[in-house]
Each structure stands twice: as C-alpha cells, then as structure tokens.
N, C-alpha and C positions, 0 to 999 in steps of 0.2 A: 566539403568530404564526409566519407560517412566513418564514423566513430572507428569500424575496425580497420582503416588505411592509416589511423597512428597507431595500431599497438599488429604491428606484424610478425613479436617472436612466437613460435606451436609454443603449445603445452601449457599457458598461463593456466596458476591454481584460479580458479572463480574467482575466491575474494582479492586475488592480483588483481583480477581488471575493472572489479566494483571500487579498490580505490582510485585504479588509474583513471575512473570516472567523474568521482568526487574530484581530482584533482581538477578536470579537466571540466566540470560546472563549480565548480569553488563553493560544494556546499562542506561543513564543517564535517571533519570525520575521525572515528577515531579506531584504529585499529586493532579492539579489545584480543585479538589472538589471531594464531595464525589460520585459522577456521573462524573468523568471525570478525564483524564491519560493521556499527555503527554510525547511519548520520544524520544531518541534522537540516531535512529540504522544505524550503520555505516555500507553504500553498497560498492565494488568494485568502482563508480564511482560518489557518491555524499552520504555527509550524511542526512538520511530523516525523515524528523520530521514526528512520526505517533502520533496520536491521538486515539482514543478513549474513546465513549462517552452509556451511556443507557440509554436508556429514559423506566422509567415502564409505563407511556403510553400507547405507542405500542410493547413494550417487544423486541427491538432491541438495538444492540449493532451496536454503529455505529464505520467506523471505515476511516479516511481520514487519507493518507499517501503524503504529497506533498515534496515538493525541490524545489528552486527559479529554474527560468528560463526567460529571456527576449526577445523571439526575436524582429527583427525591425514589424514594424507595417505591411509592405506588406506580409511578412510572415505567418502571421494569417491566410489567408483564406488557403491554405495550410497544415501549422499546422493543421487546426481542419478537414481536408479530412483525412492527417494521425492516425490524432488520433479517424474518420472512421474507418480507414481498423484495427487498434491495435484492437478500441472497439472488433471487429467481431472476432477477435481471440482471445477472453479474457472472459471463462465459467463463469468467478468470481468477480466481483469490474465492474472499467471501468475509463477511464482516463478522465478530463476531464479539461479546461485548464482556470484559473481564470486570467483574463487581471486587472480587475484592482493591485487585488493583486501582477499579475508577479508570480505565482505560479501553477507549473501543480501539480496534483493532484487526485493520487489513492484513488478512495475512494467502498465503499464495507459493508454491512449490513447486520447483521446477523439475521434471525429474530425467534426470539425465546417464539415465543403463545402459551395462556394457563400452563403457568410455567412455562417450559422446563428450565434446567441449561444449560450451555455450559459449560465444560469443559477444566484443564489446555491445553490438547493436541490440542482438536478444537481451543483454539483461536490462539495458539501459530504458528500451521501450516494456521490462518488464516493471521497473522503479518508478517511471512514468505513469503505467497506467495503475500502480498504486495511488498513485498522489491525485490522478483524475476518477479517479471513481472518491477517494473519501470529499475530494472537493464538492464533488457532485452531489454526494447523498448529505455532507452536512448539514445543507440548509435543513430537509426534510427534519434531520434530527431534532432539530434543534428549534424548529418549529413542534415536533409530537410531543418532548420533552419541556418547552419550556410557553409555548404557546398557546398547548390546549389546543392541537390537532387531533384528528385523528388518524389514523398511519394511512390507510389507503389517500386523508387531501392530501397529507404530513408529504407521499411517495410522491402526487401529484409535480410536484415543485423540479424533483429530479430528474422526472417525464416528461415534460413539459419541452419544449421546441421555441430556444427563438426565432420570430418569424422580421423579415426587415430585416434593414441596418440601424446603424447608428449614427 
C-alpha cells in the first residue's frame, strides 16, 4: 500500500506529512517549529540528521541531510575536488562541506510554486534519495580523507557496480 493511501486528508502542511512519515518509519524526530522538523535516520555507515523546513515565502520544501566529518585541513582541497566529482553525478541535490561546523551536507529544495502540494510518496522518496546518496558516497569520502586516495580513485568505489550474487 502506498504511503499516500494512509493520508487521505486534503491540504496537509508539508511538515505534517514529514511527521507522519517519521512516525511510519519509526524515526526519532523533533518538530522544532510549525515549519521545521529534524529526524535521525539510521543508515549502514552513519546515523544521518535530516532537517526539513517549509518556506511559504518561496514555496520550497528544503531538506538538509548532515553527518559529522573532520578531515585534516590539508585534505580539504582534495575533498572539495571529490565533492565536485560527486555532485556531477547527483541529478537531484548536492553535497557541500561546512568546515566551521565539521559537517558534510547533502541538500535539496523541492519547489512547489503556484500552490502545488507535495505528497507523502514524493517526500518519502526525497528523504530516501538523500540517505541513499550519503550512503553511496560516504566510503569514497572516507577513502580520500583517511586512506590517502586521490579523488578520482576514491570515487571509483561509488561508481563501481556490484556484479553477481551474494
């Protein structure tokens, strides 16, 4: 059954939908304002902090997925080079590094101009894509920062397809 079939009410606020999704998936969450929610989503590599905020002004649902990362200062130029390679592969969303906060960030904005509504399946897919992207590229970031790999070598981990069956 699709998530949208669980929520039949019209005109749900996007953050209300996110709250229902967090409850559905049993994610820890905190509704910190009417227009903002923070969740903890467990991945294979990390627990990701995901914040969604609704801006009525520009009719955008913004999502920020973060995890801590403290690369040595001398690795930052290569990390930024890797992020450029990664972002070239990301069709929706992008990664940035917040050096002051020591946080890797995946961010995405869903524009709903003209009074459009986001459905639960759409928002769930948006959150899932953020976690999937973070999970996919996390090993490449670690190889670059701690394994002394070049950006081009490190990204091969994320590009490589697994063949065969386990």
